[in-house]
N, C-alpha and C positions, 0 to 999 in steps of 0.2 A: 250202671243199671239203665236199660232202656225200657220203653213202655212194652209190657208183655200182656198177652191175653191169658197167660197161664201163671198167675202169681202163686207163690208158695203159700198154701193155706194150711200146711201141716206144722208150721213153725211160728212162734210168737217172737217178734223182734222188739227189743226195748233198748232205747238209747239214752245216755246222759246228754246234757245240753252243753254246758260250758267246757271248752277244751275238746269237745267231741262233735256234736252236731252243728253248733253255731261257730262263727268265725271270731277273730280277735276283737271285733267291735260288738260282740254279743248279739249278732244278728244271723239269721239263716239266709244263705245266699239264694238268689232267684232260682238258680239251677237245682239246688238241693230241695227247695220248696216244691218246685214243679215236678221234679222226679219222684219225690215222696208221694205227692198227691196222686200222680198217675198210678203208682203202685198200690196205694190205699184204695183208689177207685176200682182197681182190678181185683181187690179182695185181700191184699196183704194185711196180715195182723201186725200192726205196728203201734207203739206208744212210747212215751218218754218217762224217765224217772230222774228226778233232779233234787238238789238241795234247795232250789228256788221255790217260790210260792206259785200257786195257780195263776194269780194276777200277773206275776212277772212272766210266766210261761206264755200266757195268752198275748202279751205284748211282744215277746220275742218271736213267736210263731204265727203272727197275724197273717191270715190268708191260708193257713193249713187247716184242713177239715179233718181233725182226728176223730175217729169213730169210737175208739176204746178209751176208758178212763185213764187218767194220768196219775203218776205217783209224785207227790211234792214233799218238800221238807224232809228228804231222805226217808220217806215212809211215814211221816207224821200224818199225811192225808192221802187217801185215794179218792179222786174227784172226777166229776164229769168235766171235760175240757170246755165244752161249749157254754155251759151255764155256771161253772164254778161250784156247783152243789157237791157236798162231800158225802161219799158213800161210807167212809170210815175216818174216824178221828182218833189218833193215839196221842193223848196228852200226858204230860209228866205228873206223877203223883204230887198233890199239893203240898204235903209235908216235906217232900224231898226238894222241890224247887224252892221252897221257903228257906231251907237250910243252905242250899247252894247260894242263893241270893245274899243271905246274911254273911257269907264268907268272902264275898267279892271285895269289900273295902280293904281287907288285909293284903290284897294283891294290887291295890290301886286301880281297880277296874269298875266300870259301870256297864250294864248290858243294854241291848235292845231286847224286848220281850215280844214274841209273836204269840198271840192268843186267839182263842175262838170263843165267842159268846153264846154259841148255839144257833146264831143266825148270821153272824158276820165275823170275818177275820180282822184283827187289828195288829198294828206294830207300834209299841210304845217306846218312847225314849224320854229320859229326864234331862240329861246333860251330855254334851259332846266334849270329850276330854283329850282327843288326839286327832291327828290328820286322817288316820284310817277310819275312824268313826265319822269324820266330816265327809269323807268321800262317799261312804255308804248313804248318809243322809241326803247329800246332794243328788246322788243317783236316784234315790226314791222320789225326791222332789221333781227332778227333771222328767221322770217317767210318770209323774202325776199319780203316784200310788195312793189309792183311796183308803188304804189301811192305816196310814201314818197318823199317829197321835202323839202330841207332846203332853207330858204330865208333870205336875209338881211333885208327885210322890209315886214312884214305881210300885210301891207295895200294894197300892190299890188294884193294880192290874193282875196281881198274883191271885186275886179272887176269881178270875176267869180261868178257862182251861188254857194252860200254857203249853203250847205245842213245841216251841223252840226258844231257847235262850242263846243269844249271839253276843259273844264278847270279842272285841277287836282291840288288839294291842301288838306290841313287839313279841317276837317269838319266845324270847327267854322268859318273859312274864307269863305267857300262856302255857309254857312248859310246866312251870310250877303249879299253876292253877289247875291244869289238866290232871296232874298227878294227885293233887288233893281231892278232886272230884272222883277220880277212879278209886282212890283208897277209901273214901268215905261213902260213896254211893254207886260204886261200879256195878252192883247187882241190880240197880234200878234204872240206869240211864245208858244211852249210847252217846259217846263223845267223839266229835271229829275236829281235827286241828289241821289247818292248811293255809297256805299263802294265797292272798287274793291276787289272781293273775292279772287283774286289771289295775291293781294298785300295789306294785311290788314293794316288799319290805314290811308290809302290814299283814298280820296273820289273823285269821278268824278261828275262834273256838266255838263250836255249836254243841248244845246239849239237847238231847231228845229223850223221850221215853224209851225204855229198853225194847219195846215192841216196834219202835220206829227205825227200821233199817231197810235198805232197798231190797235185800234178799227176802226178808219176811214179807214185805209189802208185795213183792212179785208173786210169792206163793199165795197170798191172800187174794190178789187180783186174779190169778189163774182159777182159783176155786170159785170166786164170784162170777167169772165169765164162763165157767164150765170148760176150761181149757187145761185141766190138770194133766192130761195125756199128751199135750202138745210139746214138741221140742222147743227149748227156749234159747235164744241167742241174744247176748247183751253186749253193749258197746260202752266203754267208759275210759277215763284217763286218770282217776285219782283214787286215793285210799278208800273213800266211802263207796266206790264202785266195786272194789274187790270184795 
């Protein structure tokens, strides 16, 4: 893509981040950033949809001036990229997330809980029980994530709007946990299960509200922006992108 004075204004382009737009160091290259910015400045309709938070997106895409709202947490939020203000929040039903949380000890798991208070996002953790969880915690600390909170009792955070529960463990453990969640609450939640490409051998299982998926969020975004009639082109690399 070179700089063009005739950008495609009839198509909405939406890209995933990890494994798609950013490199193996979870960074956008200078070439990609400058090329995208040139196209956006020429009128290209472009945004991103990721399992990451808006906070993490803004760190990864620093220097990119996205004009359109972004989709984060696999559709948990639709948000303004520049300010982080949320246009839509899809949180998990409080009774459902309580039951899922209570089932975790049977599988030897503890979660990270991503919540919204109505004014700010938070990420709670109580204990770190494996190397996969330790990698995630260190990554958040290294990136100076302002959402991070350590708590003595995760049950208190369940009183807030839980947008995502993240469980990190070996694949065989999460296979069983995923099946339990789908069998018991499959009508109420979206579940994604994938290997952390930056920490091979450790798998993540994320639980979201059933309204929180990239496809549903894209449809909501198009309605919000008045772009329902636009052609849509998406880029991704993982199951949650399908």
